[in-house]
N, C-alpha and C positions, 0 to 999 in steps of 0.2 A: 504494500500499500504506500503510495508516494504522496509526499506533502505537495499542497498547492504552492506555487511560486507567485508572489505579488508582482504586479506590473511594474516595469522599470519606472523609477521615479522621475526620469528626465523626459518623459513623454506621456501626455494625457491620451487615454484611449479615446477613439472615436465612438459615437453612439452605437454604430453597427458592430464594432469590435467588442465593446462591452456587452452588448445583447447576446452576441455569439457565445461568449464565455458563460453568461448566465444560463442559456439554454442547453449548453453542453452538460450542465450539472443538475438540470431540472428533471430528475427521474420521475416516471409515473409512480403513483402510490399503489401498493398491492391491492388487487380487487377484493371485494367483500360482498357478502350477500345482505340485501336489505329487504325489509317488508316492502312489497310493491306500492303501498301507500306513502312510502318515504323516498321512493326512488325518483321523484320528479326532478328533472334537470340534472340527472346523473347520466353519465356515458356508459352504455352497455359494454360489458367486458366479454360477453359471449353471445352468440346468436340464439334467437328464440324460435323454437319450432312448434307446429301445431301437434297437440297429443290426440286430437280427434278431427273428423270432418266438421266443417261449419257451413250451414247448419248440419247437425247430426242426422236429420230426417227431412223429408219434404214438408214444409210448413206453409201455413196460410199467412198471407201479408195483410189480410183484412178480416173483419167481422162479416160473416156471410154464410153461404150454403155451398157445401162441397157436392158436385154434381158429376155424373158420367155424361160425356159429350153425346152418347147415344141417346139419352133421356131428353136432350134440349136441341136436337136438330131442328125441331119444329116449335116455333114460339108463337104466343106464350104457351108454357108448358106448366102443368100442375103436378107436384111431387108430394109423396109422403115423407114427412120429417121423421126418420127412425130414431135419431138420437142426437145428443148434443156433446160437443168436445171442446173443453177449455184448455187454455195454455197450461202445460204441466201434467196434463193427463193424456192417456192414450185411448184411441177409439176402440170400443169393444165390439163393434159390429161394422160391417161394410156397407156399401150403397150400391147404387146402380138399379136396373130393372124397376124403374119407377120410384125409387127411394133416394132421399137426399139426407145429409147429416149437417146440422148447424155447427159451424166452427167459429171459434174466436181467434183474433190475431195472435199468431205464434203457436197455434195448436197444430199437432201433427195431421197430415192428410190421410183421411180414411182409405182403406182398400176399396178398389172398384171406382175410385173418382179420379178425375184428371183436370179438374177446373174448379175455381171457387167464384161464385157470383156474389157481389157486394150486397149486403143486406138492404142497401139503399134502392136497389134494382128489382127487389122482391116484395111480395105482399103475403103476409101471413092470414090465412083464411079461418074464419070461425068454424067450429064444429067439434065433435067429440074426438075425432082423430086429427092430429095436427097435420095440416096441409099448407104448402106454400106454392104461390104462382110466380114463376119466373117471367120477367118482363120480356119485352120485344127486342132488346139489344143482343146481337149475336155473341154467343159464348164460344171461345176457342180454347183449345188444349193448353194447359199450362197457365192459363189466366189467373192472376193474383196468387200464384204459387211460387215460393223459393225453393228450388230443388236441393237436395242433399249435396254438400260440399260445393255449392255455388260461391261461397266467400273464400274458402281455402280447403285443402285436403290434408289429411293426417300426414305429419312429418314434413310438410312445406315450411321453408324458412320464412317467418313473418317479420322479424326484426333483426337487422344485421348488428354484429358487434361494432362498436364505434358510434352508434346512433345516440344522440342527445334526447333523453326521453321527454316526451311532451305528454299533455293530459290524455289525448286519444291513445297513446302507447300504454298509458297505465291501465286504461279500460281493456286493451287487448291482452295485457298481461294477466288481468283478472279473468277475462273470458277463456284464456288458455290454460289457466290453473298454475301460472308461473308466480306463486305467492312471494318467492324470495330471488328475484333475479340477481345475477352476478354483475355488479357495476363497479366503476371507478369511483372511489370515495372523494368527496369534497376535500379540498386542502384545508387544513386547520391552520390558520394564521394567527399567531400571537402578535399583540400590538403594545409596544412599551414607548411611553413619551418620557424624556428625560430633561431635567433642568430645575434648579432651585427656584426659578422665577415662576414656574407653573403651578396653578391651582385648578381644581375641578370646575367645570362650567357653572355649577350651582354656588360657587363661593363668592363671597364679597371681595372685591379687589382692594388690596392694600398697596401702600407705596412700593413700586418696583415689581409688582407681580403682574402676570397676564394669565388669562383663561386658557386651558388646554384645548385648542381647536384641532390640532393635528390628530390627536387620538381618535376623537369622534368621526373626524373626516375619513381617516383611514379605515375605521370599522365599516363605514358606509361604502367605501371603495371595494373593500374585500367582499362584502355581501352582494354588491352590484355585480361583481366578477364571478359570483357563483361559489365563493369560499365560505368557510365558517370562521367568523372573527372571534378571537379570544383576547378581550381586553384585559391588560394588566395594569392599567393606571399609570401612575407618575412615579418615576425613580428620581431621587435626589442625586446631585453631582457629588457623590461620595462613593468610594470604591466599594465598600462592603454592601451597601444597599443596591448599588448597581449590579454587582455580581449575583446577588440573590435573585433580583428580578430577572436577569438574563437566564439564569439557570431554570427558572420556572418557564420562561418562554421557549427554551430549547426542548421542551416536551412536546411542542407542537411540530407540524411539518415545516413551518416557516416561521421566522421571527422578523418583524419590522420594528426597528428602533428608530425613533424620531428625535434627531438632535444629538449633539455630542460627538459629531464625526468630523468637525473642521479642524483647526490647528490651535485652538485656544487652550489656555491653561487647564480648564475644567472639561475639555473634550476627551473624556476618559473611555469612550465606548471601544475604539480599537484595541487599546491595550488590555481592557478587561476581556474582550472576546478572545484575544490571543492566550490570555492566562487560562481560559476555560477550554482551550483546545479547537477553537474555531479558526480555520486556516483562511487567511486573507487571500482572495483571488485577485481583486483590484481595489484601489482607492483613488477616486477622482476620475472624472470623465470630462472630455472636452464638450461641455454643454452649458447652456444658459437658458433658464435657471437650473441648478441641480449639480454643479461642478463637484461639491464634496462627497457624492455618493460613494458608499463603501459596500463591498459585497464580499461574502465569505461562506465557508462550508464547514459543517460539522459531519465527518464521516461516521457512518453508523453501520451496524451489522445488517439491518433490515433495509434502511433507506437513509440517504444523506438528508441532513436539514440545511436548508437555505437561510442565510441571515443577510438582511439589508440594512445598512445604516444610512437612513434617509436624512437629508438636510433638515434643520429645524424650521426654516422659513416655509410657510404653509404652501406657496406656489411651487417652490422647488420640490417640496415633498410630493405634491400631487403630480407634478410633471414626471418625476422619477418613478412613481408608482405606475403610472400610465405606460410609460416607455419600457420599463424593465420588469415590475412586479407582475403585472397582468399577463404578459407572455409566459412567464415562469409558471404562474398558477394554471394557465391553459394546458401547458405541456404536462404538468404534473397530474392533472385531471384527464389527460388524453382527449382534450376537446379540440376539434378542428376549428381553427381560428386564424383570423388575419386582421391586423388593425384596419379600421375603416378610414380610408383616406380618399381624397378627391382633389381635383384641380379647381381652383377659383380665381377670380380676378380681383385684385385689390381696388378698393373704392378710393382710398386716399394714398398719396405718395408716402414712402418710408425710407429712412436712411439706416442701413444696417452697419454697425460698427463693431470692431473687435475681432478676435480670431477664434471665437467660439460660435457655433451654430446656435440659434436662438429660437425657442418656441414661444411665440407671442400670443396672449390671449385675444381671441377675436370672436366675431359673430358672423356666421355664414348664413346667406339667405338665397333663395332662387331669383334669378332675374331672366325670365323668359325660359329659354332652354339651357341657360348657363348658371353657374354659381358665382356669386360676388361675396366677398368677405370684407368686413370693417374691423379694423384694429381698434381695440378698446383703449381708454385712457389708463393704462396700466402703470402704476407707480413702483414697480419692483416686486421682488420675490416675497415681500411680507404683505403685499396687497391682496388679501383674500377676497375682500368686498368686490373688487372689479371682476374677479374670476367667477362670481356667482352670476354675472351677466353673459359669461362666455359659453358658447356651445362648441368650440373648437380651439385648436392650437395651430397657429400659422408657423410654418417652418421657414426660417431664413438661414441658408448656409453661411458658414464662416466667410469672413472678409469684408472689407469695405466695399459697399455697393448701394447705389441709389436705385430705389424701385419707383417708378412712375405710376400714377393712377392707371388702372387697366392691366397692370403687369400680372402674368400668371404665377401663382404661388401654390405650394402644396399645403393642404389643410388636413389636420388630424381631428376627427371627430371626437367630442367628449361625451355625447349623449345622443338621443334620437334626432332625426331630421326635424327642421322647423316645420310647423303646419302640417299639411297633407302631403308633403313631398315624399317621393320614393325613389329608390335608386335602381338603375339596371346595371348589370355586371357584364363587362366585356373583357375577358383575360384578367389582368390585374387591375383594371381601372373601373372606378365607380362613377357613374354619370347620372344626371338628373333625368328621371323618366316622366 
């Protein structure tokens, strides 16, 4: 077993390089069996096959009368009602030769019959012997009958391994008796906020304090990405307290630590992780916001634990989560996924400065058959309020460059499309449909 080597300190990793190193270490979790009622939004780890034909017998699609075609060639026809069959019961007598059997929706088709006439097209006649008159509409063989195995046959593959289970799939699992399907478990993600200045959201603010916004925001991001958030609260900038909290977080599949990864005196996270056996893969990425990102690995006998040291500034934290944590979670849960990106036109000009690529909060909207994006009045990586107005991040590559209004830019979506818009997919590109 080899130790991970940290990235060279003289060069910041590009975003794509850092993401590749994350994904190389994002191992799928061991599949497990879940009650089918708990399996929604989990990925199937094995195919599901039918254990019986469906339906298992010829059944009626309507409430009506099962008849033999030979009895209704001439209409109207009057037939004797020999019996009644409801769903869940078997017909005890057959029909034909002037007899019919009343059937309910879902009931088995009696022997000797090959069509069902809707009750609305019949008239029940008075008298001591139940009789029914079949109307003048032509009756054809197979009418209102679902034949055995019409939906699927025994041993047919119904759901493939790798499918993300939706509500209809849960119904099919129940229908086919798969009460405990084998699925990829959701990733359990522990979330730890660090800093002496932090207090819970419910606390009154004293001088020098701020409320912990990153923790709840990361919990929401984990849940939105399909994981199970495990909040650990706030750890003080003190080695023993930090170590105890990190040890607890390493019980989960992944640990997110917010703050304490820069170069300050109290940025104790990297050294504490090293002391606990977490191997650094890289520290710092050529990215704005989010440069201080730390990523490491705790090797395990069953599965490795991923650890992300996210920057303390909320926008930096959110950007790093979207760019690195979400892809890692999807890989660990075996979900087919690709970041939703599109091409849009800038509404206003923009001046890109510096040697780091920038992900700038914006709002993308449709403009005819094209997309246009407005950059928001973002005040930097601590400006969480402006981010609440954003539905995308606009990517500006590194380097000094002026972008005129109307310039094409790459846009990373942060949520659903605005209004009633939808996307069509052609290759790797998403376009307005």
